[in-house]
C-alpha positions in Angstrom: 0.5 -0.2 -0.2 1.3 3.3 -0.9 -0.3 6.4 -0.5 1.0 9.7 -1.9 0.7 13.2 -0.9 0.8 16.6 -1.9 1.9 19.3 0.1 4.0 16.8 2.6 6.1 19.1 3.8 3.5 21.7 5.7 1.6 21.4 8.6 -0.9 18.9 8.0 0.8 16.7 5.6 4.0 15.9 7.5 2.1 14.4 9.9 -0.3 12.6 7.8 3.1 11.8 6.6 3.8 10.5 10.4 0.2 8.9 10.7 1.1 6.7 7.8 4.8 5.3 7.7 2.7 4.4 11.6 0.4 1.8 9.8 2.8 0.5 7.4 1.9 2.2 4.3 4.9 3.5 2.4 5.2 7.5 1.5 5.5 9.2 -1.7 5.2 12.9 -1.8 5.1 15.4 -4.3 8.3 18.3 -3.7 7.9 22.3 -5.5 11.9 23.1 -6.4 11.7 25.7 -3.6 10.0 23.9 -0.8 11.7 23.0 3.2 11.8 19.6 4.3 12.6 20.9 7.7 9.1 18.7 8.9 10.4 15.9 7.6 13.6 15.5 8.0 13.3 13.5 10.9 11.6 10.7 8.2 14.4 11.0 5.3 14.9 7.1 5.1 11.0 6.6 5.5 9.5 8.2 2.8 10.6 9.1 -1.0 10.0 13.0 -2.3 9.5 13.3 -5.9 10.1 16.7 -7.6 7.0 18.1 -9.7 5.2 20.8 -10.8 1.3 20.3 -9.8 0.1 23.5 -12.4 2.1 21.5 -14.9 -0.3 18.2 -16.2 2.9 17.2 -18.1 4.6 16.8 -15.0 1.3 15.3 -12.8 0.9 12.3 -15.3 5.1 12.1 -14.0 4.7 12.3 -10.7 1.6 9.5 -10.6 3.9 7.3 -12.8 6.6 7.1 -10.2 4.8 7.1 -7.5 2.0 4.3 -8.1 -0.2 5.3 -5.4 -2.8 3.1 -3.8 -4.0 6.7 -1.9 -3.4 10.8 -3.3 -4.2 13.4 -0.9 -4.4 16.7 -2.3 -3.0 19.1 0.7 -0.6 21.2 -1.1 -2.2 24.5 -0.8 -2.3 28.4 -0.4 -3.7 27.6 2.8 -3.8 31.1 4.3 -7.4 33.0 3.6 -5.6 37.3 4.4 -3.5 36.3 1.7 -6.3 35.0 -0.8 -7.7 38.6 -1.1 -3.5 39.8 -1.9 -3.2 36.8 -4.8 -6.4 35.5 -5.7 -5.6 34.3 -8.9 -2.0 32.7 -7.0 -4.7 31.0 -4.1 -7.3 29.6 -7.0 -3.9 28.2 -9.4 -2.1 26.7 -6.6 -5.3 25.2 -4.7 -7.8 24.2 -8.1 -5.8 23.8 -10.7 -3.5 21.7 -9.4 -6.1 19.5 -8.3 -7.4 19.2 -12.0 -4.2 18.4 -13.0 -3.7 15.3 -10.6 -7.2 14.3 -11.3 -6.9 15.2 -14.9 -3.6 13.5 -15.1 -5.2 9.9 -12.6 -8.1 10.1 -15.0 -5.5 9.5 -18.5 -3.3 7.3 -16.6 -6.4 5.1 -15.2 -5.2 5.2 -12.0 -7.9 3.7 -9.6 -6.3 5.6 -6.9 -8.6 6.6 -3.7 -8.5 10.3 -4.0 -9.3 12.3 -1.0 -10.2 16.8 -1.8 -9.0 18.3 1.3 -12.0 21.1 1.5 -12.3 23.9 4.2 -15.2 24.9 6.5 -14.6 28.7 4.9 -16.4 27.3 1.7 -19.9 27.6 4.1 -19.0 31.1 4.3 -22.2 33.2 4.8 -23.9 31.1 7.6 -26.9 32.1 9.8 -28.3 31.3 13.0 -30.9 29.0 12.5 -28.5 26.8 10.2 -26.3 26.2 13.3 -25.1 23.3 13.7 -23.3 23.4 10.3 -24.0 20.1 8.0 -23.0 19.0 5.1 -26.1 19.8 3.0 -25.6 23.5 3.6 -25.5 26.1 1.0 -21.7 26.8 0.8 -22.2 30.8 0.0 -17.8 31.8 0.0 -16.6 35.2 1.4 -13.0 34.5 0.1 -11.2 34.2 -2.9 -9.7 31.1 -0.3 -13.0 29.1 -0.1 -13.8 30.0 -3.9 -10.8 28.3 -4.5 -12.0 25.4 -2.0 -15.8 25.5 -3.4 -14.1 24.8 -6.4 -11.8 21.6 -5.6 -14.9 20.3 -4.0 -17.5 20.3 -7.0 -14.4 19.9 -9.3 -14.1 16.2 -6.8 -18.1 16.0 -7.3 -17.8 16.4 -11.2 -15.1 13.8 -11.2 -16.5 11.4 -9.4 -19.6 11.3 -11.3 -18.5 11.4 -14.8 -15.9 9.2 -14.7 -16.3 6.7 -12.1 -14.1 7.6 -9.8 -12.9 7.3 -6.1 -13.3 10.5 -4.7 -14.2 11.7 -1.0 -14.6 14.9 0.2 -13.8 16.5 3.2 -14.4 20.0 4.3 -12.1 20.5 7.8 -12.7 23.3 10.6 -9.7 24.9 11.9 -7.1 22.5 13.2 -3.9 22.9 14.7 -1.1 22.1 17.2 2.4 21.4 16.3 4.4 23.1 13.0 1.3 25.5 12.3 3.0 28.3 10.9 2.4 31.4 13.4 0.9 33.5 10.3 -2.6 32.0 12.6 -3.5 32.9 15.6 -3.5 30.3 18.3 0.1 29.6 16.6 1.0 32.9 17.1 -0.2 33.3 20.5 1.2 30.0 21.2 5.4 31.3 19.8 5.3 34.7 22.1 4.1 32.6 25.3 7.1 30.1 24.3 9.2 33.2 23.6 8.3 35.1 26.8 9.2 31.9 29.1 12.3 31.6 27.1 13.0 35.4 28.1 13.4 37.1 24.5 10.4 38.6 25.0 9.3 40.9 27.5 6.0 39.9 28.9 3.5 41.0 27.0 1.2 39.6 24.3 0.2 41.1 21.5 -3.5 39.4 20.1 -6.3 40.9 17.2 -9.6 40.5 17.8 -10.9 38.1 20.5 -14.5 37.6 19.7 -14.6 35.4 16.7 -15.9 31.8 17.2 -13.6 29.0 15.8 -14.4 25.0 15.9 -10.7 24.0 17.0 -9.1 20.5 16.8 -6.2 18.5 17.0 -4.2 17.9 13.8 -3.9 14.8 14.4 -7.6 14.0 15.0 -7.9 15.5 11.6 -5.2 13.1 10.2 -7.1 10.3 11.5 -10.6 11.9 9.9 -8.4 11.9 6.3 -7.4 8.5 7.2 -10.9 7.1 8.0 -12.5 8.8 4.7 -9.9 7.3 2.6 -10.4 3.4 4.0 -14.2 4.2 4.6 -15.4 7.0 2.6 -18.3 6.4 0.2 -17.0 7.8 -3.5 -19.0 11.3 -3.8 -19.8 11.8 -0.3 -18.7 14.7 1.3 -17.9 15.0 5.4 -17.7 18.0 7.8 -14.4 16.8 9.9 -14.5 19.1 13.4 -14.9 18.6 16.9 -18.7 20.2 17.5 -16.8 22.5 19.7 -16.8 26.1 19.0 -14.6 28.3 21.2 -13.8 31.8 21.4 -10.0 33.1 20.6 -10.0 34.7 23.7 -10.8 31.1 25.3 -8.3 29.9 23.2 -5.8 32.2 24.6 -6.3 32.1 27.6 -6.2 28.4 27.9 -2.5 28.7 26.6 -1.5 31.2 29.0 -3.0 28.6 31.8 -0.3 26.3 30.4 2.0 28.6 30.7 5.0 28.2 33.6 5.4 32.5 33.5 2.5 34.4 34.9 1.5 38.5 35.3 1.8 38.1 31.5 0.1 41.3 29.9 -2.3 41.0 26.8 -2.5 44.1 24.7 -5.2 44.0 22.0 -3.7 45.7 19.0 
């Protein structure tokens, strides 16, 4: 059994690689020429990296030929919502065009691999109070270029399933956090600031933004487990929410992190 992970060097991809290896599955990863491999360097002798440009169909065909996967998880993405407003075209190309090439290469090569589309709760966008809790049948009303790119991936996966009978399952993951997440995201940024205060390289002041929004947070390792269950047991063509079912305000998450700190009396300043 072999899995191909695009975005293997990233936050979620590295955890998925660890999970697959722990379950006796061979791991191959698609690698961009400028990728930083620090998150998977500890797996150096246990994974295969294949250089590929996911936005080039010929390169993707070569990748699939070399990897010969049974499972494919497309985690390569521009995943920062704020950045998508600055680079909408790049976001769409990175997220959707790359998936189109993967699915089209699978179709052309007759691949029987199981493919997991990585969607996002951002696809739901505008959600009204009477629609909570959010179910998979909720209308998609995306509110950012990032969300539009994820809706595109989602519906593209359904179309390839219906048109060609391919084994494609779709996931809509809500917020997840944990080791290796970039500090552009609030929870990771808070954790980094607390760690720097503990290390004595920052004054005991933590800078924050708006603390009122609420999110459904999961541990990345739980999300990866969910992805694996969808690969093994998900019904082709169906879509599944992955979440904890509990909402946390950003303020609650901050207070949770502060409670873990070895330094007391940290001042919180809202920018």
